[in-house]
Every structure is written in structure tokens, then in C-alpha cells.
C-alpha positions in Angstrom: 38.8 108.6 -31.9 38.5 112.1 -30.5 37.1 112.2 -27.0 34.6 115.0 -26.4 35.0 116.3 -22.9 32.0 115.8 -20.6 29.8 118.8 -20.5 31.0 120.2 -23.8 27.6 120.1 -25.4 26.0 121.8 -22.4 28.6 124.6 -22.5 28.1 124.9 -26.3 24.3 125.1 -26.0 24.7 127.7 -23.3 26.9 129.8 -25.5 24.6 129.4 -28.5 21.6 130.2 -26.3 23.3 133.3 -24.9 24.1 134.5 -28.4 20.5 134.0 -29.5 19.1 135.9 -26.5 21.6 138.7 -27.0 20.7 139.0 -30.7 17.0 139.0 -29.9 17.5 141.6 -27.2 19.4 143.9 -29.6 16.7 143.4 -32.2 13.9 144.2 -29.8 15.7 147.3 -28.5 16.2 148.4 -32.2 12.5 147.9 -32.9 11.6 149.9 -29.8 13.9 152.7 -30.8 12.3 152.8 -34.2 8.8 152.8 -32.8 9.7 155.6 -30.3 11.3 157.7 -33.0 8.3 157.3 -35.3 6.0 158.4 -32.5 8.3 161.3 -31.8 8.1 162.4 -35.4 4.3 162.3 -35.3 4.4 165.0 -32.6 7.4 167.0 -33.6 7.2 166.6 -37.4 9.3 164.8 -39.9 11.9 167.6 -40.0 13.0 166.7 -36.5 15.1 164.0 -38.3 16.7 166.5 -40.5 16.7 170.2 -39.8 14.6 171.3 -36.8 15.0 174.6 -34.9 14.7 175.3 -31.2 14.1 179.1 -31.1 14.7 181.1 -27.9 13.7 184.8 -27.4 16.7 187.1 -28.0 17.6 189.7 -25.5 20.6 192.0 -25.1 22.7 192.6 -22.0 21.1 195.2 -19.6 21.9 198.8 -19.7 22.5 200.8 -16.5 18.8 201.2 -16.2 18.3 197.3 -16.4 16.4 197.5 -19.6 16.5 194.7 -22.2 16.0 195.5 -25.9 15.1 193.4 -28.9 15.8 194.5 -32.5 12.7 195.4 -34.5 11.3 192.6 -36.7 12.4 192.7 -40.3 9.0 191.4 -41.5 5.5 192.8 -41.0 3.1 191.0 -38.7 -0.6 191.4 -37.9 0.2 191.3 -34.2 2.5 194.0 -32.8 6.2 193.1 -32.7 7.5 190.8 -30.1 8.2 192.6 -26.8 11.4 192.7 -24.8 12.5 190.1 -22.3 13.3 190.7 -18.6 16.2 189.0 -16.8 13.6 186.7 -15.1 12.3 185.4 -18.4 15.8 184.7 -19.7 16.3 182.1 -16.9 13.1 180.4 -18.1 14.5 180.3 -21.6 17.7 178.6 -20.4 15.8 175.9 -18.5 13.4 175.3 -21.4 16.3 174.9 -23.9 17.9 172.4 -21.6 14.8 170.3 -21.3 13.9 170.2 -24.9 17.3 170.0 -26.6 18.1 166.8 -24.7 14.8 165.1 -25.6 14.9 166.1 -29.2 18.5 165.0 -29.6 17.7 161.7 -27.9 14.9 160.9 -30.4 16.4 162.0 -33.7 19.4 161.6 -35.9 20.7 165.1 -35.0 20.3 167.6 -32.2 18.1 170.7 -32.9 19.6 173.9 -34.3 19.4 176.4 -31.4 19.0 180.0 -32.6 17.4 183.2 -31.5 14.1 184.5 -32.8 15.9 187.5 -34.2 18.1 185.2 -36.4 15.0 183.1 -37.4 12.8 186.2 -37.8 12.3 186.0 -41.6 12.4 182.2 -41.9 9.0 180.8 -42.6 9.7 177.6 -44.5 11.1 175.8 -41.5 10.0 173.5 -38.7 10.6 174.8 -35.1 9.7 174.8 -31.5 9.7 178.4 -30.1 10.1 179.3 -26.5 7.9 182.0 -25.0 5.0 183.8 -26.6 4.9 187.5 -27.2 8.6 187.7 -26.4 9.4 185.5 -29.5 8.9 186.6 -33.1 8.3 183.0 -34.2 5.7 182.3 -31.5 3.9 185.5 -32.8 3.9 183.9 -36.3 2.5 180.7 -34.9 -0.3 182.2 -32.9 -1.2 184.6 -35.8 -1.3 181.8 -38.4 -4.8 180.9 -39.7 -4.2 177.2 -38.8 -4.2 178.2 -35.2 -7.9 177.6 -34.5 -7.3 176.7 -30.9 -6.3 179.1 -28.2 -4.4 182.4 -27.5 -3.5 184.7 -24.6 -5.9 187.3 -23.3 -5.4 189.7 -20.4 -4.0 187.5 -17.7 -5.8 184.5 -19.2 -5.8 181.8 -21.9 -8.8 182.3 -24.2 -10.5 180.6 -27.1 -9.1 181.8 -30.4 -12.5 181.6 -32.0 -14.7 183.3 -29.4 -12.3 185.0 -27.1 -13.9 183.3 -24.1 -11.6 182.6 -21.2 -10.6 179.0 -20.4 -8.2 179.6 -17.4 -7.4 182.8 -15.5 -4.1 183.8 -13.9 -3.5 182.9 -10.3 -0.9 184.0 -7.8 0.6 180.7 -6.7 0.4 178.8 -10.0 1.2 179.5 -13.7 -0.5 178.3 -16.8 0.9 177.7 -20.2 0.1 176.7 -23.8 1.8 173.9 -25.8 0.6 174.5 -29.4 1.3 172.6 -32.6 0.1 173.5 -36.1 1.1 172.9 -39.7 1.2 176.5 -41.1 -1.2 177.5 -43.8 1.4 178.3 -46.6 4.0 175.6 -45.6 1.9 172.6 -44.7 4.8 170.2 -44.7 6.4 172.1 -41.8 5.6 171.7 -38.1 5.4 174.7 -35.8 5.3 174.2 -32.0 5.7 176.5 -29.0 5.8 176.4 -25.2 4.5 179.6 -23.7 3.4 180.5 -20.2 1.5 183.4 -18.7 4.8 183.8 -16.7 8.2 182.3 -16.7 7.3 179.2 -14.7 4.5 178.3 -17.0 6.9 178.4 -19.9 9.7 176.3 -18.4 7.1 174.0 -16.7 5.3 173.3 -20.0 8.7 172.4 -21.6 9.6 170.1 -18.8 6.2 168.4 -19.1 6.4 168.1 -22.9 9.9 166.6 -22.8 8.7 163.8 -20.5 5.1 163.3 -21.5 4.9 163.8 -25.3 3.8 160.2 -25.6 0.6 161.1 -23.8 -0.2 163.6 -26.5 0.8 161.1 -29.2 -1.7 158.5 -28.0 -4.6 160.8 -28.7 -3.3 163.3 -31.3 -1.0 161.2 -33.5 0.2 163.6 -36.2 -2.7 166.1 -35.8 -2.5 169.7 -34.7 -3.2 170.2 -31.1 -3.1 172.6 -28.1 -2.5 171.8 -24.5 -2.9 173.9 -21.4 -0.6 173.0 -18.5 -0.6 174.1 -14.8 2.7 174.7 -12.9 3.2 175.6 -9.3 5.4 178.7 -9.3 9.0 177.8 -8.6 8.7 174.1 -9.4 8.8 172.9 -13.1 8.4 169.3 -12.1 5.0 170.1 -10.5 3.5 170.6 -14.0 0.5 168.7 -15.1 -1.8 168.9 -18.2 -5.3 170.3 -17.7 -6.6 170.2 -21.3 -5.7 168.6 -24.6 -7.6 170.2 -27.6 -7.7 168.5 -31.0 -10.4 170.8 -32.5 -12.0 174.2 -32.0 -15.1 172.4 -30.7 -13.0 170.9 -27.9 -11.8 174.5 -27.0 -15.4 175.8 -27.0 -16.6 173.1 -24.6 -13.8 173.9 -22.2 -14.6 177.6 -22.4 -18.3 176.9 -21.8 -17.5 174.7 -18.8 -15.2 177.5 -17.4 -17.9 180.1 -17.8 -20.6 177.9 -16.2 -18.4 177.3 -13.2 -17.8 180.9 -12.4 
């Protein structure tokens, strides 16, 4: 008769128990990844799992007069054509691409396609996140679209799209920015987003905040259109915090009314 060594069953049960725990751990991690990716799609749109564009503002090397030029848009727009970038803004674009490309790639099957606004100029039936506002052709398209019922930029301010009333005004030591998402009027299956600041630190700070805190937006917005206003201390992207989250034009008007009453 075969003698079973003492302690054999204890070892066997430990091995079996370890295998069960490992399997359950892998299963739970898989479920968490699926839940996280589903939440991510609610904010960035379903195309983030397929073809999603991260669009930076194009600029050309400086001339001897340190002037940057942008080719004229190939399509007509209600707003004047996107303006040229300065060298300072180009560093903000680099930081912003770095923050967002990593986060998008980590939460989808494929990394985003990174192209300039000049290359994406005439593309309307796409999903994208554009960097910068009036320096980026696609941001101009987003802000001009009729589905943007939230906010826009005024003269050194962020204003209500509906009434034109200011919500925040520019300050010397801090920078403000807009994170905006809509489903465009004629391409409702697509998702258009942007990160745009009054200055360069607002732009890169809002991208830093979005890449780390998109789940805060998801908890309230789910897959709805939204607009955020963020505040960044100049020179410090990781000082950024969210001031407002708007889910409707009524939310915007309440913030504008509150700002006007506090002046």
C-alpha cells in the first residue's frame, strides 16, 4: 500500500488554494479593467477603442523675425481662421500631448492618432481631442458647433455661450481653461473634446487634470456632453483644480449670475 507522506494534503490544499486565489485575483483585475475602460469610453466616446485623434496646433519653424505661421484653412468657418502659435504655446502642446496620449493609450485597445490641426482640417466625421483653442482649427469647429451650448472665450475671460456673461476673468498669477465635450450636430455618433486655456499653463494644466481626474467627470456626466472650467497656478500643471462642471446651459447661467453678483 502506498504511503502518503505526512503533510502531503496540507501542501496540496495550499497549492490548490493559491491557484484559486490567483485565478480570482486575475478575474477581479480583468473585471476592473473592463469597468474602467467602459467608464473611459463614456467620457471620451466609443471611437477611443478604434480610431481616435489627438490633434495639436500646427506651427512652422520661426523665421529670422521669430514669427510662426499656420497655413490657411481649406474649409470655411463662421469664426475667423485659427491664429498662429508662439514658441511658448508650442511647449504647452508638447506637455499636453504627453499627458493625454499616455492616459488614452492606457485605457483603450490602441493609442490615439496624433496629428496636426492642419492635417485634420477638413475631417469632420471623426472623434478627437484638440489642444488649444483659437490656435487649433478643430477647436474652432468644436466651439462653433451648435451643440456647444455651454461656454466660450471672451476678451480675457470665459463666458456663457448663450448670454455672453463672464464666468471667470483672467488673473496675473493663475490661468483658467475649458475642458469641453460635445457630440457634433451633423455627426452625433462622434465625440469632440478639447483642452484650451486662456494661456499656455491653462491648456497644459487642464490636460494634466483631465488625464488624472476624468473619473470625477464620469460620476456626474456619464456619457453626456459637458464643460469644465479649471484653474492652474502659472508654472505648475499639477496645481490644477476644477472650479465648475456644467451639464446644461442652465448650469452655466447660474455660474455667470453668481459671478456677476459677487463683483
